[in-house]
C-alpha positions in Angstrom: 0.1 0.3 0.0 2.7 2.4 1.0 4.6 1.7 -2.3 1.2 2.5 -4.7 0.8 5.9 -2.4 4.8 6.6 -3.2 4.4 5.5 -6.9 1.0 7.8 -7.1 3.1 10.7 -5.7 5.9 10.3 -8.0 3.3 10.5 -11.0 1.7 13.3 -9.8 4.9 15.0 -9.4 5.7 14.2 -13.0 2.5 15.2 -14.2 3.1 18.7 -12.6 6.6 18.9 -14.0 5.6 17.9 -17.3 2.8 20.4 -17.1 5.1 23.4 -16.0 6.8 22.9 -18.9 4.5 22.8 -21.2 3.0 26.1 -20.0 7.1 27.5 -20.4 6.7 26.3 -23.9 3.5 28.1 -24.8 5.0 31.4 -23.2 8.1 30.4 -25.2 6.7 30.2 -28.3 4.5 33.4 -27.6 7.2 35.9 -28.0 10.2 34.5 -29.0 11.8 33.8 -32.8 14.4 31.2 -32.3 18.0 31.4 -34.2 18.6 28.9 -37.0 15.1 27.2 -36.9 12.2 26.8 -38.8 9.6 28.1 -36.3 6.5 26.3 -38.3 8.2 23.1 -36.8 7.6 23.9 -33.2 6.6 22.5 -30.9 5.5 19.2 -33.1 8.6 18.2 -35.5 11.1 19.7 -33.7 10.8 19.8 -29.7 11.6 22.6 -27.7 13.3 22.1 -24.3 12.8 24.4 -21.4 15.7 24.2 -19.8 16.0 25.1 -15.9 19.7 25.1 -15.3 23.0 23.6 -16.1 25.2 21.0 -14.1 28.6 20.4 -15.5 27.8 18.3 -19.1 24.4 18.4 -18.0 21.5 20.3 -18.8 18.3 19.9 -16.6 14.6 21.0 -17.9 12.2 22.3 -16.4 10.2 18.9 -15.7 13.6 17.8 -14.3 14.6 15.6 -17.3 19.0 15.7 -17.6 20.2 15.8 -21.2 23.6 15.5 -21.9 25.0 18.2 -23.7 26.9 16.4 -26.4 27.3 19.7 -28.8 28.5 22.1 -25.5 25.8 24.4 -26.7 27.0 25.2 -29.6 30.5 24.7 -29.3 30.9 27.5 -26.6 31.1 25.6 -23.1 34.6 23.8 -22.4 34.5 23.1 -18.6 30.6 22.5 -18.1 27.8 24.5 -17.0 28.1 26.6 -13.8 31.5 26.4 -13.7 32.2 27.8 -10.2 35.6 29.4 -11.1 34.2 31.6 -14.0 31.1 32.7 -12.1 33.1 33.8 -9.2 35.4 36.1 -11.6 32.3 37.4 -13.3 30.8 38.2 -9.8 34.2 39.8 -8.6 34.0 41.8 -11.6 30.8 42.8 -11.5 31.8 44.7 -7.9 34.3 47.0 -9.9 33.4 47.4 -13.2 31.0 45.8 -15.7 31.5 47.9 -18.6 33.4 51.2 -19.7 33.8 52.5 -23.9 36.7 51.1 -24.8 36.9 54.1 -27.2 39.3 56.3 -25.3 39.5 54.6 -22.2 41.1 51.0 -20.8 40.8 48.9 -17.9 42.7 45.9 -16.3 40.6 42.9 -17.5 40.9 43.7 -21.2 44.7 45.0 -20.9 45.6 41.5 -19.2 43.5 39.3 -21.7 45.1 40.8 -24.4 48.6 40.1 -23.1 47.9 36.8 -22.1 45.8 35.7 -25.4 49.2 37.5 -27.4 51.5 35.3 -25.2 49.7 31.7 -26.1 48.8 32.5 -29.9 50.5 30.3 -32.5 54.2 31.1 -33.3 55.9 30.4 -36.4 59.7 30.5 -37.1 60.9 33.3 -38.6 58.0 35.1 -38.7 57.1 38.2 -36.3 54.4 37.1 -33.5 51.1 38.9 -33.6 50.9 41.8 -31.6 47.9 43.4 -31.1 44.0 42.7 -29.9 40.9 44.2 -31.3 37.6 42.8 -29.3 34.3 42.3 -30.7 31.4 40.5 -29.6 30.9 37.4 -31.3 32.1 35.0 -33.7 30.4 36.5 -36.7 31.7 40.0 -35.4 35.0 39.0 -35.4 35.4 37.9 -38.8 33.7 41.2 -40.1 36.6 42.8 -38.0 39.2 40.5 -39.9 38.0 41.2 -43.5 37.7 44.8 -43.2 41.3 45.2 -41.5 42.7 42.8 -44.6 40.8 45.1 -47.1 41.3 48.1 -45.8 45.4 47.7 -44.7 45.5 47.5 -49.1 43.2 50.5 -49.6 45.6 52.3 -47.1 48.5 51.6 -49.4 46.7 52.5 -52.5 46.4 49.4 -54.2 42.6 49.6 -54.8 42.5 46.2 -57.1 42.7 44.0 -54.0 38.7 43.9 -53.2 38.2 40.1 -53.6 38.8 37.5 -50.6 39.4 33.6 -51.1 37.8 31.0 -49.2 37.1 27.1 -48.9 34.3 25.4 -50.6 32.0 24.1 -47.8 33.0 26.6 -44.9 31.4 28.5 -42.7 32.2 32.1 -41.1 29.0 33.3 -39.7 25.9 34.9 -40.6 26.5 38.6 -40.8 26.9 39.9 -44.4 30.8 39.7 -44.6 30.9 36.6 -43.1 28.4 35.3 -45.2 29.9 36.3 -48.0 33.2 34.0 -47.7 30.8 31.1 -46.3 29.8 28.4 -48.8 27.2 26.6 -47.3 24.0 27.1 -49.2 21.3 26.8 -46.8 22.4 30.2 -45.2 24.3 31.6 -48.1 21.6 31.2 -50.8 18.9 33.5 -50.0 21.4 36.5 -49.3 23.5 36.3 -52.0 22.1 39.5 -53.9 23.9 41.4 -50.9 27.2 39.9 -50.6 30.2 41.0 -51.8 32.6 39.1 -54.2 34.5 35.9 -52.8 36.6 33.4 -54.7 36.2 29.6 -53.6 38.7 27.1 -53.7 38.4 23.4 -53.5 37.8 22.2 -50.0 40.9 19.9 -48.5 38.1 17.8 -47.0 39.4 14.1 -46.1 36.4 12.8 -46.8 36.7 13.9 -50.8 39.7 12.2 -51.3 39.8 9.6 -54.3 39.5 6.2 -53.2 43.2 5.0 -52.5 44.1 8.8 -51.9 45.6 10.0 -48.4 44.5 12.5 -46.5 47.5 14.2 -47.0 47.5 13.8 -51.0 44.1 15.3 -51.1 45.3 18.1 -49.2 48.1 18.7 -51.3 46.0 18.6 -54.6 43.5 21.1 -52.8 46.6 23.5 -52.3 47.6 23.2 -56.0 44.1 24.1 -56.9 44.5 27.0 -54.6 47.7 27.9 -56.2 46.3 28.1 -59.8 43.2 30.2 -58.5 45.8 33.0 -56.8 47.7 32.9 -60.1 44.8 33.8 -62.2 43.7 36.7 -59.6 46.9 38.0 -59.2 46.6 41.0 -57.4 43.1 41.0 -56.8 43.2 39.2 -53.8 43.6 41.0 -50.1 43.4 37.6 -47.9 42.3 34.2 -47.5 40.0 32.8 -44.6 39.7 29.5 -43.7 38.9 27.1 -40.4 42.3 25.3 -39.7 41.7 21.2 -39.4 37.9 21.3 -39.3 35.2 22.8 -41.4 32.6 22.5 -38.7 29.3 24.0 -39.6 30.1 22.4 -43.3 29.7 19.5 -41.7 32.8 18.7 -39.4 35.0 18.2 -42.4 38.5 17.5 -41.6 42.0 18.0 -43.3 45.4 17.3 -43.1 47.9 19.8 -41.5 50.0 19.8 -44.6 47.0 22.2 -46.4 47.5 24.9 -43.7 51.3 25.2 -44.6 50.9 25.1 -48.3 48.0 28.0 -47.9 50.7 29.6 -45.5 53.5 29.5 -48.3 51.1 30.6 -51.1 49.7 33.6 -49.1 53.4 34.7 -48.3 54.3 34.2 -52.2 50.9 36.4 -53.5 51.4 39.0 -50.6 47.9 38.6 -49.1 47.0 38.0 -45.5 45.9 34.7 -43.7 43.0 34.6 -41.7 42.6 31.8 -39.6 39.1 31.4 -38.1 39.7 29.2 -35.0 36.5 30.4 -33.4 34.9 27.0 -33.4 38.4 24.8 -33.1 40.5 27.1 -31.0 41.1 26.7 -27.2 42.0 23.1 -27.2 38.9 21.7 -29.4 41.1 20.0 -32.1 44.2 18.5 -29.8 46.2 21.4 -29.2 45.6 25.1 -27.9 44.9 26.1 -31.5 44.7 24.1 -34.4 47.1 26.2 -36.3 49.8 24.8 -34.0 49.6 21.4 -35.9 51.2 22.9 -38.9 53.5 25.1 -37.0 52.5 28.5 -38.9 51.2 31.5 -37.9 48.4 33.4 -39.5 48.2 37.1 -39.9 44.7 37.6 -38.6 43.2 34.9 -35.6 39.5 35.0 -34.8 38.5 33.5 -31.8 35.3 33.5 -29.9 33.1 30.6 -28.7 35.2 28.9 -25.8 36.9 32.0 -25.1 34.9 32.8 -22.1 34.3 29.0 -21.4 30.8 29.3 -22.8 29.7 32.1 -20.1 29.5 35.6 -21.8 29.6 36.7 -25.6 33.1 37.9 -26.8 35.6 37.8 -29.4 39.0 38.7 -30.2 40.9 39.4 -33.4 44.7 39.1 -33.2 46.7 40.7 -35.9 50.2 41.3 -36.6 52.5 44.4 -36.2 53.0 45.2 -39.6 49.1 44.8 -39.8 48.4 47.5 -37.1 51.3 50.0 -38.6 49.3 50.1 -42.0 46.3 52.1 -40.2 48.7 54.8 -38.4 48.3 57.8 -40.1 47.2 61.5 -39.7 43.8 60.5 -41.8 41.0 59.5 -39.6 39.7 57.8 -43.0 43.1 55.4 -42.6 42.2 54.7 -38.9 40.0 51.5 -38.4 36.9 52.7 -37.4 34.9 49.8 -36.5 33.3 49.6 -33.1 30.8 47.8 -31.1 29.1 49.2 -28.0 30.4 46.4 -25.5 33.7 46.2 -27.3 36.2 44.7 -24.5 33.2 44.4 -22.0 35.1 44.1 -18.5 32.7 41.2 -17.4 33.6 39.3 -20.3 37.3 39.4 -20.0 37.4 38.7 -16.9 35.3 35.3 -17.7 38.3 34.7 -20.4 40.8 35.4 -18.1 39.2 33.0 -15.7 39.2 30.4 -18.2 42.8 30.8 -19.4 43.6 30.2 -15.5 41.5 26.7 -15.7 44.0 25.8 -18.8 47.0 26.4 -16.7 45.9 24.9 -13.5 44.0 21.9 -14.8 46.4 20.8 -17.7 43.5 21.0 -19.7 45.2 20.0 -23.1 46.8 16.8 -21.7 43.4 15.6 -20.0 41.5 16.2 -23.4 44.0 14.0 -25.1 43.0 11.2 -22.6 39.3 12.0 -23.4 39.7 11.7 -26.8 41.4 8.4 -26.9 38.2 7.1 -24.8 36.1 8.9 -27.8 37.8 7.4 -30.3 37.8 3.8 -28.5 33.8 4.3 -28.1 33.5 5.1 -31.7 35.4 2.9 -33.4 32.3 0.0 -33.5 30.0 2.4 -35.2 32.2 2.4 -37.9 31.1 -0.8 -38.8 27.4 0.1 -39.0 26.0 -0.5 -42.7 25.2 3.0 -42.8 27.8 4.8 -41.2 30.3 5.9 -44.2 32.6 7.4 -42.0 33.7 8.2 -38.8 36.9 10.9 -38.2 37.9 12.4 -35.3 40.3 15.7 -34.2 40.8 15.8 -30.8 37.8 16.3 -28.9 35.6 16.6 -32.5 34.4 13.3 -33.4 31.8 12.8 -36.3 29.7 10.3 -38.1 28.7 10.6 -42.0 25.7 8.7 -42.5 25.0 7.6 -46.1 22.8 4.8 -47.4 24.7 1.6 -47.4 27.8 3.1 -46.1 28.4 4.5 -49.8 29.9 8.0 -50.0 28.1 7.9 -53.6 24.7 7.4 -52.1 23.6 10.0 -49.2 20.4 9.8 -48.2 17.5 11.7 -49.8 17.6 15.2 -47.6 13.2 14.9 -47.3 14.0 11.2 -45.4 15.4 14.0 -42.3 17.4 11.2 -40.8 19.4 13.7 -38.9 16.0 15.2 -37.5 14.9 11.5 -36.6 18.5 11.0 -34.9 17.9 14.3 -33.1 14.5 13.5 -31.7 15.6 9.9 -30.8 18.5 10.9 -28.9 16.5 13.4 -26.7 14.3 10.7 -25.6 17.5 9.0 -24.4 18.7 12.0 -22.4 21.3 13.1 -24.8 21.4 16.7 -26.8 23.0 15.6 -30.0 22.2 18.2 -32.8 23.2 16.8 -36.3 24.7 19.0 -39.2 22.5 17.4 -41.9 23.3 13.8 -41.9 26.5 14.0 -40.0 26.1 13.3 -36.1 29.0 14.4 -34.1 30.4 14.6 -30.8 32.0 18.1 -29.2 31.3 17.7 -25.5 32.5 19.6 -22.8 35.8 18.7 -22.1 34.9 17.7 -18.2 32.5 15.0 -19.7 33.4 11.7 -17.8 33.4 8.0 -18.6 29.9 7.5 -17.5 28.8 10.4 -19.5 30.8 9.2 -22.6 29.2 5.5 -22.5 25.6 6.9 -22.5 27.0 9.1 -25.5 28.1 6.1 -27.2 25.4 3.9 -26.6 22.7 6.3 -27.1 24.6 7.3 -30.8 24.5 3.5 -31.9 20.9 3.2 -31.1 19.7 6.5 -32.8 21.7 5.7 -35.8 19.6 2.5 -36.1 16.3 4.2 -35.6 17.3 7.1 -37.8 18.6 5.2 -41.0 16.3 2.2 -40.4 13.2 3.5 -42.1 15.1 5.8 -44.3 17.1 3.3 -45.8 13.9 1.8 -47.0 12.4 4.5 -48.1 
């Protein structure tokens, strides 16, 4: 009798929690327009999760359900939700200075963060180091800064023909107009194409595109040869090349051999153009080193950072530039100055969060720990490579991706109408895992603090949802 009473109480509590969650969904949909979402799909096709709080790698819903945040909340969260050291740093800073205009003013967190970022930035033998930091609010804004700097530097020198940018096919750099112009994901770009400046796209070094029997390095060399031909054809017209080192993330977690970065650096030097490294998603330990450029031993002329910069706590971006580039704007004319600004540039709270994030990297030996976690991820993912509808399993450090294709054949992708990725997403939520796909690519990009039990759940869930998602689609 006592057990029956207890079960009834538990059921009533669950119904109450579920009712509260449903009420919250209704409030949300009455007023919010969500990013990167076809709102017609809410609430039925695409479940809406009312999140109450975060605990380490977990998100806790208003109905009490827990979800493993396998995508680090859009790749920003490094050390788990509600990380106390970052929270404490923000709280301390909030009692001293929350924000001040950075045009004509300065403050300690902005200066110290710039010093520390420059100290750990990628270096290359024989090349002057990155020397100046310009702050922005988010990744897309950081890319805008870098593009404008590269273009404006040549304009200041009177080289008015250099108006073009080179970018990778399948690349992604954000959704503001400048960033969209150098992106090549049709879903985001196509509608706004008439508004965009001209960009030149060069073949991707994506190892998934390698010919049968061709190594990732050889395919990267072929892609670099194609870039060389493109730059020769447009000699004197290009001001910069932008790319995501090692992993084209939003384009489907496409990964390439570091030899491509070495060739790109050489070609940019030959043609006298700037190399912009977009490490917004891949920086801060994601690919096995602090910055992905390190794996090729190269340094860019402009380095874009965001996402993990504050450990996933507050919006902030930083663009690191060479002294040569900075000096190109020094003049008596204000038109030759870089008159670009954001209201919250160098926000003191965000800079304090970033400083705490860098402290954690030092105190916890994060990069070494990540290598162990990445090895466990690889071991758990290996059996899934044998699934009949998995065409590829690829990994770069703490990023691991599964390419789904009919019969595991790269030449026969699933019909987009089958919504294989969406099926997998919904099935994973039912199992307590937030596993947001990129088309038919499932990926793991968890917070660095994910433990063995959570990784086991992630692997078990991924295996189950691949079965569910591809079972019906394979017969469609």
